[in-house]
N, C-alpha and C positions, 0 to 999 in steps of 0.2 A: 443313268442308263448308258452313258458313254463307255463305261467299263465293259458292259456286255457287248457293245458294238466293237470294241477293241479285241475282245476275246474271239468273237465270231470272225473278225478279219484275220486273226492269226490262224484259226481253224481252217479257213479257206485256202491257206498256203500249204497245208499238210495233205499229202496224197491219201493217207489213211482215212481222213475225214471226208474227202471227196468220194472215195470208194464207198464208205459207210453211208453217205447221203444217197448215192445212186442205188445201193442195195436196199435202203429204206424205201425209196420211191418204187422200186421194182416189187418189193414184198407187199407194200400197201396196194399197189395195182393188182397184183395176183390175188390178194384177199377179196377184191371186189368182182373180179371177172366171172368166176363160176356162179355166184349168187345173182349178179347183175344179168348175166346171160339167161339164166332160168326165168327170172322175172320178165325180162324183155320178150322172151319167147312165149310167155303166158303159162309157164309150167309151175306146179306147186314146188315149194321150197323144202318141205319135209313130208315124211310118210306118217308122222304121228297123227293119231285120230283126234277128233274134236273133244273127246273126253279128257284129254291132257291139256292143261292150260297153255302150254307152248304150241301144241298143235292147233288149238282153238284160235290162238292169236294169229298164227300164220294163215290159217284158213280164212279168218276174217279179212286180213289184208288181201289175200288172193281174190276174195269175192268182190273187192272194190273195182275190179276190172282194169280200166286204163290206168288207174293210179298205181296198181301193181306193176304195170309195164313202164310207167314213168319212173318209178323207183329203180327198176333195172336199168333203164336208159341212163339215169343220172350216175349210177354206180359205174357203168361202162365208160361214160364220158369222163368222169373223174380219173378212172384208171388210165385212160388214154392221155389225158392232160398231164398227169404226173410223169409220164414217160417221154414227153417232148420237152427238151430244155427250155424253150421259150415260154411254154405254158405251165411248167411245173409249179410255179408259185400260185397261179390261178387254181390249179388242181388241188393244191394243199389248202387253199382258202375255202374252196367248195367242199372239200373232204371233211373239214372240221365240223360243220353242223350235222353232217350225215353220221359221222362216227360218234359224236356226242349223243345223238339220238339213239343209235344202236347201243351204246354203253348204258344209257339210262334205262332203256327197255329191258335189256338182258339182266341188269342188276335188279330192277323193280320186280321183274317176273321170276327171279330166282333161278335163272338158267344155271346149270352146274358147269363150272369151268369157263363158260363163255365170257363172263364179266372180266376175267383175267386177260383173255385174248383181246377183247374189245378195249380194255384199259391200256394194254400195251400198244394197240393200234392208235389210240388217242395220244399217248405219249410220243409215239413215232411221228405222228402228224404235227404235234407241237414242236418237236425237234426240227422238222422241215420248215416250219414258220420262223423258228429262231435262225435257222441256216440262212434264210432270206431276210435277215433282221431289218435291213434298210427299207425293203419293200413293205414289210409288216408294219414297221414304225410309221411309214408314210401313209399306209392305208388307215391305220388307227387315227392318225392326225386328221385325215380327211373326214372320217366318220364322226369324230368328236369335236371338229372345228365349230366354233360359234360363228353364226352369221353376223355380219356387221349391221348395226342399226342404222337405218337411213333416217336422217332428221329432216 
């Protein structure tokens, strides 16, 4: 993995990749702001009726009440975290399970076109985690570290 670390280090030196990384953070943030705001404010996400599987799915989520608001809050929180340099890595870490969940849902339910968008969002999020390779590597090491046996 030291090769990947060296590549990422070289990318950090190039202005084009710094700009690309900021653009990626901004786009991922913008992707969550409208839907997160609607959910946080308790508004429905779609006008599709419950006779449509997609409409039925979103109506079921909407009917959960505060969980719907929680989803919106988390989307807005992650969008904000991505835009603040000190918290961008934390935002990318929290974004990952959210975007994986979205990708799996839209793929499993056969949304048209949305799996491509969600897949690109997932790839962009993975890029951000690679951009912060040292932090990602440290987090993975902490998660998978074995506890020492006390004898």
